[in-house]
N, C-alpha and C positions, 0 to 999 in steps of 0.2 A: 552731582550729576550722575545717569545710566549712561552708560555708554550703549551704541549701538546692538551688539550683543547681548548686553543686561537686556535691550529694547526687547529683542526677537524672543530671547529667551522668555521673560514676563508672559508676553502676550501668547506663546503656547502653551504657557504651565496655565493663565486665563482661560485658555480655549479649553485642558483638557480637564480643568476644574469645571467648566462650566458643562463637559459632555458629563463628567461625574455624578453630578447634581441634578441629571435629568432631563436633557434638552428635548428627550422626546415630548415631553410635554407641551410643544408647541406641533403645529399639526409640521408636516411632510414637508413643505417648500418651503419651508421656513428653518428647517434643518439645514436642508439642503443647500438652500442660500447663505446659513453661518458656514456652511463646509466648506464654499465656496468661497466665500472675504476671507476668513481666516489662511486656507493655498495661499491665494492670492497675495496676501499680507508674508506671509513667512517665506515664498518662496521668490519675491519677487519677479511674478512670470507677465506672461502676455496675455495668456488664454487659457483656461481654465475650465474642465467639461467637468459633470457628475452623471454618468447613466448608471441607469439601476436596471436591474433584472426585472424582467417579464415574462415568463412561460422562458422559451428560446430566445427570446433578443432580451438586448440591450435599449431602452429607453432613452434618449438624453433629458433629463429631468431637471438642469442647473448648469448655468455658465454665466463665463466671463468674459465674453466675447463682444463683436457685432451682430450677433447671428439670434437674437435672444429669441425671433418668430420660432424658431426649431424646437424648441421647448416644451415636451412630451408630445413631438411631431415626428421627430426623428427617429429612427431605429438602425440598429445595428446587428446582425447575427454573429451567433457562438462561430469564431474562428475567420470573421470578416475584419481584417485591418488588423492594424496592433491592439487598437481595444480589444476585439472578438479573439487576436489570439491569448491578451491577457488574461481573460476572462474562462477563456476556455482551458488554461496550462496553472489558472490561480498562481501568477508569477509573472513580479513588476518587471517592467523594460523600461532601461533608461538609453536612449541615444542623444548622443554630443553637437551630432551635425549632419546634417541632411539626413535627416529621419525620411524624408521621399523620397529616398532611394535603399531604404530600407525592403527587403525582401516583402516582407510580411506588410509591410502599408500598402491602402488602398486610398485612390482619391474618390471624396465624394461631392456630386451637384451642390450640393445646397452649402457648405463648410471646404472652405478653401486651403484646407488644413497642408497644403504645398508649398506654403508663405512660410511656414515658421521651419528652422533648423531645428531645435531641439526637441525632445521629446520625452515626458515620464509618465508613463501610466500604470498603475497601482489596482486590484484587486481591492474589494471591499466585501471582507468575509464575516459573515456572523455565524462562531462557532468552525465548523467545515465547509459550512453553503457560503456561495460565492451571493452577492447580494445586490452589487452592481460593479463599476470602477470609473476613478478618478484620471481623468489627463491632465496634465500639464504641462503647456507647450508656451516656445518661446523664440523669438523673431531673428535672434541672432545665437548663431552657436555658443552651448553652454552644454557645460559638464555639470553633470548634478551628482553632488557626492554622497559620499558613503551617509550620512548623516541624513538629506535631503532623501534619498532612495529611504531612509530609515525613520523619518519624521512621516511622510507621506503616510508609509504606509501601516504604520501605530497608528493616524488617524485611520486607513482606512480598516484595520480591526475594530477600532476601540468605537465610532461610528456606526458599524453594520449593525450591530444590536439596535442602536437609536434609531435608525433605517427601518428595520424589520417593523420595531414597534410602532411607528408612526406611521406606516404603510398599513397593520392591522388595524389599526386605528380610525384611519383614511377608510379602509374597506367596512368595520361595524359600520359606520356613520353612513357610509354611502347606502350599504345593506338595509339599515332601520329606515334610510328616507323610500327604499323601495317597497317596503313593510307596510309602513306608514299611507304610502301612495296607493297602494292596492288594498289596503282599511277603507282607505276612503272613498274609492272609488265601486266598492262592493255595495249597491242597493241593502237598505235597513233589512232587518227580520222582522 
């Protein structure tokens, strides 16, 4: 019988294998949902958000929380709150307790983030380009180990290219649909 540590390592290896074998063949929403499920299982956290960069704003694209209705609607600007700071500086932030007292913290009416004590936020990168941010939150104080930060940061680096590819495929599909709509709206020659 496997120990809990061996089970955790097995799940992590399975997820990394899934990334390596072409997770991006799935639509972007499914890729992001898989990331959230993995992070929640690996970190045993109360909340997980994945924000994706759209121009100079971060858009909430996937979450494990009670506010799923905010997906694709909530945006955060560069430098705004801890998430925006992580995006701007491309560095992880791990706060053990009272994250809401951190000078970078900003409250959002839609998200009661001040209910969370511990906060881990890491950039999602593709090469040296920011793609998004993964946030992990705990309601109780939680010391994120060096391994925790490395694991989520590694996921951020590995899935960055997968997210970019899925996002490009989504854009190509939308453009293709728009072209077909325009062609069908034109009178025949």
